[in-house]
Backbone bond lengths (Angstrom), bond angles and torsions (degrees), N, CA, C in turn:
res aa  C-N    CA-C-N  psi(-1)  N-CA   C-N-CA  omega(-1)  CA-C   N-CA-C  phi
1 M - - - 1.514 - - 1.492 110.10 -
2 K 1.377 118.98 -30.53 1.491 118.76 178.81 1.549 111.95 -66.62
3 G 1.375 112.14 -31.74 1.469 111.28 177.17 1.397 119.26 -69.91
4 I 1.364 116.19 -31.18 1.407 124.00 173.23 1.523 115.45 -64.66
5 M 1.288 112.63 -41.87 1.497 120.58 177.01 1.491 112.92 -67.02
6 G 1.317 116.47 -38.45 1.432 118.96 179.23 1.555 110.84 -68.47
7 L 1.329 114.69 -32.43 1.457 118.20 179.35 1.520 110.75 -69.51
8 Y 1.356 112.49 -40.46 1.512 120.95 179.06 1.490 111.31 -63.56
9 V 1.300 111.66 -37.65 1.626 115.31 179.74 1.507 107.68 -66.50
10 I 1.293 118.10 -41.17 1.555 119.09 -176.23 1.488 107.45 -70.81
11 L 1.401 119.39 -40.50 1.434 122.14 176.47 1.528 111.84 -58.99
12 I 1.299 117.46 -43.03 1.490 120.10 -179.39 1.449 112.41 -68.30
13 A 1.394 116.84 -32.60 1.497 120.79 172.92 1.526 110.57 -61.31
14 I 1.299 116.21 -46.88 1.495 121.25 -178.41 1.515 109.07 -56.26
15 Y 1.311 114.81 -52.13 1.533 123.20 -180.00 1.562 110.82 -61.16
16 F 1.260 118.68 -38.61 1.408 123.59 -178.00 1.512 109.79 -71.64
17 G 1.360 119.37 -38.19 1.383 123.67 175.16 1.524 113.56 -63.05
18 N 1.337 117.56 -42.37 1.453 122.06 176.16 1.551 112.77 -69.84
19 L 1.318 115.29 -38.68 1.529 116.64 174.87 1.465 111.73 -64.57
20 T 1.265 119.31 -40.34 1.444 123.74 177.10 1.465 110.88 -58.04
21 N 1.363 113.66 -48.69 1.495 119.06 -177.42 1.562 110.65 -59.39
22 I 1.264 114.08 -40.71 1.483 116.79 -172.54 1.581 108.51 -79.31
23 T 1.290 118.03 -44.30 1.526 120.40 -174.38 1.523 112.40 -79.61
24 L 1.271 118.78 -48.31 1.488 123.57 -174.05 1.528 111.64 -85.12
25 F 1.204 119.49 -41.00 1.469 123.60 -174.00 1.489 115.16 -105.77
26 N 1.226 121.65 7.73 1.416 131.10 176.21 1.487 111.97 52.96
27 A 1.422 116.81 39.65 1.408 122.13 -173.84 1.547 118.92 54.20
28 E 1.262 114.65 30.27 1.485 120.92 170.69 1.591 119.13 -80.24
29 W 1.258 108.29 -19.93 1.477 112.32 -175.68 1.553 108.98 -113.47
30 N 1.255 116.38 44.72 1.516 125.40 179.50 1.494 110.44 -57.40
31 G 1.318 120.54 -46.27 1.506 118.74 178.18 1.519 112.05 -59.92
32 I 1.253 115.41 -45.82 1.527 119.86 179.26 1.439 112.72 -58.46
33 A 1.337 115.02 -45.99 1.485 121.94 -177.87 1.656 107.84 -64.70
34 M 1.252 113.90 -45.22 1.499 116.48 179.88 1.597 108.25 -60.76
35 W 1.301 118.21 -49.59 1.471 120.44 177.48 1.531 112.74 -49.23
36 L 1.391 108.52 -46.95 1.445 116.52 -176.88 1.582 111.75 -65.41
37 S 1.301 113.06 -40.67 1.513 118.44 175.76 1.489 112.19 -61.84
38 T 1.370 112.15 -43.41 1.478 115.16 -177.55 1.604 108.75 -67.03
39 G 1.318 115.81 -45.15 1.460 117.71 178.81 1.451 114.62 -58.11
40 L 1.338 116.29 -39.07 1.432 120.43 178.66 1.523 116.70 -70.89
41 F 1.417 113.07 -31.25 1.439 122.63 175.18 1.521 107.77 -66.79
42 I 1.314 118.16 -42.78 1.485 121.89 -176.96 1.577 107.41 -70.14
43 A 1.298 117.34 -35.43 1.498 120.88 179.05 1.578 109.22 -71.94
44 G 1.270 115.17 -32.29 1.506 115.42 176.64 1.453 113.66 -76.37
45 T 1.321 116.66 -30.23 1.474 120.58 170.96 1.489 116.22 -63.21
46 A 1.362 109.06 -44.64 1.481 117.27 176.45 1.531 110.55 -64.31
47 Y 1.281 115.66 -43.01 1.495 119.40 177.76 1.519 110.85 -59.94
48 Y 1.297 117.92 -43.60 1.453 122.58 -178.05 1.565 107.89 -62.76
49 L 1.374 116.95 -49.10 1.397 118.07 -178.39 1.465 116.42 -61.74
50 M 1.387 118.55 -34.84 1.407 121.40 -179.33 1.552 108.06 -74.86
51 S 1.345 117.17 -35.56 1.438 121.22 177.24 1.545 109.95 -60.62
52 R 1.287 110.03 -47.21 1.534 116.77 -176.96 1.473 110.16 -60.71
53 E 1.421 119.58 -45.09 1.374 124.17 177.40 1.586 112.29 -58.71
54 S 1.289 118.23 -44.97 1.479 120.27 -179.62 1.514 108.66 -64.28
55 I 1.270 121.17 -34.41 1.462 120.71 178.90 1.503 112.51 -70.05
56 K 1.290 120.03 -33.33 1.438 127.35 178.64 1.513 111.00 -67.46
57 K 1.350 116.95 -36.49 1.445 125.76 -177.54 1.492 109.80 -71.01
58 K 1.345 120.45 -22.73 1.412 119.75 -176.92 1.502 108.31 -83.88
């Protein structure tokens, strides 16, 4: 269950970053928002892989 919650937190952070870019910055920071989304996606993938490996070891 911890793995699912961690992935949801990362997903919410991606959506919050995009929402903030659109509403507060009038989509002027698209490059920064995309880099943030990409970084969070890579972090989520790494988190998933580490979580999956720890479940296999048990």
